[in-house]
C-alpha positions in Angstrom: 86.1 -13.3 -9.8 86.4 -12.4 -13.5 85.3 -14.9 -16.2 86.8 -15.5 -19.5 85.3 -17.3 -22.5 86.6 -20.6 -23.8 85.2 -22.2 -27.0 83.4 -25.5 -27.1 83.0 -27.0 -30.5 80.6 -29.9 -30.8 80.8 -32.1 -33.8 77.9 -34.4 -34.7 78.9 -37.7 -36.3 76.0 -39.8 -34.9 74.2 -40.3 -38.2 71.2 -38.3 -36.9 70.2 -34.7 -36.6 70.5 -33.8 -32.9 69.2 -31.1 -30.5 71.8 -30.1 -27.9 71.4 -28.7 -24.4 74.3 -27.3 -22.4 74.6 -26.5 -18.7 77.4 -24.7 -16.9 78.5 -21.6 -15.0 78.4 -20.5 -11.4 74.6 -20.6 -11.4 74.4 -23.9 -13.4 72.6 -22.2 -16.2 71.2 -24.5 -18.8 70.3 -23.5 -22.4 68.9 -25.4 -25.4 67.9 -26.7 -27.8 70.4 -26.0 -30.6 69.9 -28.0 -33.8 73.1 -29.8 -34.9 72.7 -31.6 -38.2 74.7 -34.8 -38.8 78.2 -34.1 -40.1 78.3 -30.5 -38.8 79.8 -28.8 -35.9 79.0 -25.6 -33.9 81.1 -23.5 -31.6 79.7 -21.8 -28.5 81.5 -19.6 -26.0 81.6 -21.0 -22.4 82.3 -18.6 -19.5 84.8 -20.0 -17.0 86.7 -18.4 -14.1 89.9 -16.7 -15.3 93.1 -18.7 -14.4 91.0 -21.8 -13.7 88.5 -24.0 -15.5 84.9 -24.9 -15.4 82.9 -27.9 -16.4 80.1 -27.7 -19.0 77.5 -30.5 -19.2 76.2 -31.7 -22.6 73.1 -33.6 -23.4 71.9 -34.3 -27.0 68.9 -36.1 -28.4 66.9 -36.6 -31.6 63.8 -34.5 -32.1 61.5 -37.4 -31.1 63.7 -38.4 -28.1 64.2 -41.9 -29.6 68.0 -41.6 -29.3 70.0 -39.6 -26.8 73.6 -39.0 -25.8 74.7 -38.0 -22.4 76.0 -39.4 -19.1 75.4 -39.4 -15.3 75.6 -35.6 -14.6 72.0 -34.6 -14.0 70.5 -31.2 -14.9 67.1 -29.8 -15.8 66.0 -28.9 -19.3 62.7 -27.8 -20.7 60.7 -29.9 -23.1 57.5 -29.2 -24.9 54.3 -29.7 -22.9 52.2 -32.7 -23.8 54.5 -33.7 -26.7 58.1 -34.8 -26.3 59.0 -33.7 -29.8 61.5 -30.9 -30.1 61.2 -28.7 -33.1 63.6 -26.2 -34.5 63.2 -22.8 -32.7 62.1 -24.3 -29.4 64.4 -22.9 -26.8 64.8 -22.5 -23.1 67.0 -21.1 -20.3 67.0 -22.6 -16.8 68.9 -21.1 -13.8 70.1 -23.4 -11.1 69.6 -26.4 -13.4 71.8 -28.7 -11.3 70.0 -28.0 -8.1 66.6 -29.1 -6.6 65.2 -25.7 -7.2 65.6 -24.9 -10.9 63.9 -21.8 -12.3 62.8 -21.3 -15.9 64.0 -17.8 -17.0 63.1 -18.0 -20.7 61.1 -20.2 -22.9 58.2 -22.5 -22.1 57.6 -26.2 -21.5 58.0 -28.7 -18.7 61.2 -29.1 -16.6 62.7 -32.5 -16.9 66.0 -34.0 -15.7 68.5 -35.4 -18.2 71.9 -36.9 -17.7 74.7 -35.0 -19.3 78.4 -35.7 -19.9 80.8 -33.4 -18.2 83.5 -31.6 -20.3 86.3 -29.9 -18.4 86.9 -26.5 -20.1 90.7 -26.2 -19.3 91.2 -24.7 -22.8 89.2 -24.5 -26.0 87.7 -27.9 -26.5 86.5 -29.9 -29.5 84.0 -32.7 -28.7 82.7 -35.3 -31.0 79.3 -37.1 -30.7 79.5 -40.4 -32.6 
């Protein structure tokens, strides 16, 4: 099956600088942490099956983890070892992030489960975190 890219634009209106992690695709691939300053938006391509749609899961948090945004859709992310603080430039990739056997394929840190919100990618989507 051939994939096509749809665009997800995430706008941050939370009053805080956030780090965002996304999870989606056939192998539930998770990536993060993308810094999203308050009042800004960023667009990322999301691969979805052609003539269909996929769901991408979004989780966002402050650098210190004191505030987070998400939902009930669980997936694995990587967080720094020994210190829960995320700094700009810390990144990860986890394959099979929505399974019981996730695998870190890039980056470093400890695997932890977060709860994301599901966003159906039926077309290009704009999503606001408030």
